[in-house]
Every structure is written in structure tokens, then in C-alpha cells.
C-alpha positions in Angstrom: -2.1 18.7 -4.0 -0.8 15.2 -3.5 2.8 14.8 -2.5 3.7 13.1 -5.8 2.1 15.9 -7.9 3.9 18.4 -5.7 7.2 16.6 -6.3 6.6 16.4 -10.0 5.8 20.1 -10.2 8.9 21.0 -8.2 11.0 18.9 -10.4 9.7 20.6 -13.6 10.3 24.0 -12.2 13.8 23.1 -10.9 14.8 21.6 -14.3 13.5 24.7 -16.2 15.6 26.9 -13.9 18.6 24.7 -14.3 18.4 25.1 -18.0 18.2 28.8 -17.7 14.7 29.0 -19.2 11.9 31.3 -18.3 8.3 30.1 -18.2 7.8 32.3 -21.3 10.7 30.4 -23.1 9.1 27.0 -22.4 5.6 28.3 -23.3 6.8 29.8 -26.6 8.6 26.6 -27.5 5.4 24.6 -26.9 3.0 27.1 -28.4 1.1 27.6 -25.2 0.6 30.5 -22.7 3.0 31.2 -19.8 0.0 30.7 -17.6 -0.2 27.1 -18.7 3.4 26.5 -17.7 2.8 28.3 -14.4 -0.2 26.1 -13.7 1.8 22.9 -14.4 4.6 24.2 -12.0 2.0 24.8 -9.4 0.5 21.3 -9.4 -2.3 21.8 -12.0 -0.9 19.7 -14.9 -3.9 19.9 -17.2 -3.9 17.2 -19.8 -1.5 14.2 -19.8 -0.5 15.2 -23.3 0.5 18.7 -22.2 2.4 17.4 -19.1 4.3 14.9 -21.3 5.1 17.7 -23.8 6.5 19.9 -21.0 8.6 17.0 -19.6 9.9 16.2 -23.1 10.8 19.9 -23.8 12.8 20.0 -20.6 14.6 16.7 -21.3 12.7 14.8 -18.5 11.2 11.3 -18.7 8.2 10.1 -16.7 8.8 6.6 -15.4 5.9 4.3 -14.3 6.7 1.2 -12.4 4.9 -1.0 -9.8 5.3 0.9 -6.5 6.7 -1.9 -4.4 8.9 -3.6 -7.0 12.6 -3.8 -6.2 13.4 -1.8 -9.4 11.0 0.9 -8.4 12.4 1.1 -4.8 16.0 1.3 -6.1 15.1 3.9 -8.6 13.2 6.0 -6.0 16.2 5.8 -3.6 18.6 6.8 -6.4 16.4 9.7 -7.5 16.1 10.9 -3.9 19.9 10.9 -3.5 20.3 12.7 -6.8 17.7 15.3 -5.8 19.3 15.9 -2.5 22.8 16.3 -4.1 21.4 18.7 -6.7 19.7 20.8 -4.0 22.9 20.9 -2.0 24.8 22.0 -5.1 22.2 24.7 -5.8 22.4 26.0 -2.2 26.2 26.2 -2.4 26.2 27.9 -5.7 23.6 30.5 -4.5 25.7 31.2 -1.4 28.8 31.7 -3.6 26.9 34.0 -5.9 25.7 36.3 -3.1 
């Protein structure tokens, strides 16, 4: 699995969990099987239409920009910081819950 696809799959799973949804919840909302959602979260996104539907159902957008443009680099850096901060928050929350 490519690094970008792995990152996308991880983001989808993380967002679903943040929203307190199970794979069954998302699958039911989209009229697909839980297996389909599991496959997407494991790097097998199926069709582009299905991937976009899942992203939309979780309140996520897919942005496409030229890789080396300044806007893309700034966005990527911002997303990395946001992801790192979110992961730190989740780790702290988990340790407090234990």
C-alpha cells in the first residue's frame, strides 16, 4: 500500500472513531456492507465514487493540488501539524481514561 493511501485510510478510520461511529454505522448510512468500510480503512478504497461518499459522510474533503506548489506545501505542513496535535490529544485522553 502506498504511503498516501495508508495515510488516507488512517485518516478515514481516525475521523470515524472521533465521531463515535462504528463501521456498521457508516455502512448503514451509505447503504453498503461493513466489509466495504473495513476495506476502505485498510487501504482498498474500491471505486472513487465510494471513497468520495465515505469521505463526505464523515465530513472530510479530498483536496487535489500540484505537489510542489507553495499552496500544497503550506497545506501539507498545516495538515501534518494538525494530525500530530490530534494524535497527541487522543493519547492524552486515552491515558486519562485508563
